[in-house]
C-alpha positions as CSV (number, residue, x, y, z in Angstrom):
1,X,4.5,34.4,16.6
2,X,7.2,36.3,14.9
3,X,9.1,34.9,11.9
4,X,12.4,35.3,13.7
5,X,11.3,33.1,16.5
6,X,9.9,30.4,14.1
7,X,13.2,30.2,12.2
8,X,15.7,30.4,15.0
9,X,18.1,27.4,15.1
10,X,16.9,26.3,18.6
11,X,13.3,26.3,17.5
12,X,14.1,24.4,14.3
13,X,16.3,21.9,16.2
14,X,13.5,21.3,18.8
15,X,10.9,20.9,16.0
16,X,13.2,18.3,14.2
17,X,13.7,16.4,17.4
18,X,9.9,16.4,18.1
19,X,9.2,15.1,14.6
20,X,11.7,12.3,15.1
21,X,10.1,11.3,18.4
22,X,6.7,11.3,16.9
23,X,7.9,9.2,14.0
24,X,9.5,6.7,16.3
25,X,6.4,6.5,18.4
26,X,4.3,5.8,15.4
27,X,6.6,3.1,14.2
28,X,6.6,1.5,17.7
29,X,2.8,1.5,17.8
30,X,2.7,-0.1,14.4
31,X,5.2,-2.8,15.4
32,X,3.2,-3.4,18.6
33,X,0.0,-3.9,16.6
34,X,1.7,-6.3,14.2
35,X,3.1,-8.4,17.1
36,X,-0.3,-8.4,18.8
37,X,-2.0,-9.5,15.6
38,X,0.5,-12.3,15.1
39,X,0.1,-13.5,18.7
40,X,-3.7,-13.6,18.4
41,X,-3.5,-15.3,15.0
42,X,-1.1,-17.9,16.4
43,X,-3.4,-18.6,19.4
44,X,-6.4,-18.9,17.2
45,X,-4.7,-21.2,14.8
46,X,-3.2,-23.4,17.5
47,X,-6.7,-23.7,19.0
48,X,-8.2,-24.7,15.7
49,X,-5.4,-27.3,15.1
50,X,-6.0,-28.8,18.5
51,X,-9.7,-29.1,17.9
52,X,-9.0,-30.6,14.5
53,X,-6.7,-33.2,16.0
54,X,-9.1,-34.0,18.7
55,X,-11.9,-34.6,16.2
56,X,-9.7,-36.6,13.9
57,X,-8.6,-39.0,16.6
């Protein structure tokens, strides 16, 4: 690939846009993992609390 093509304004603009999309995609995946972990933890803790209450009664 020639240096002129690599540094053209259109190429740089597309590269910047692609990097932004990849960054947002990574942040979205990270947020999805956090939410999924919180949901699983909450379900696990609610089940433990229900069992503890049943045993205590």
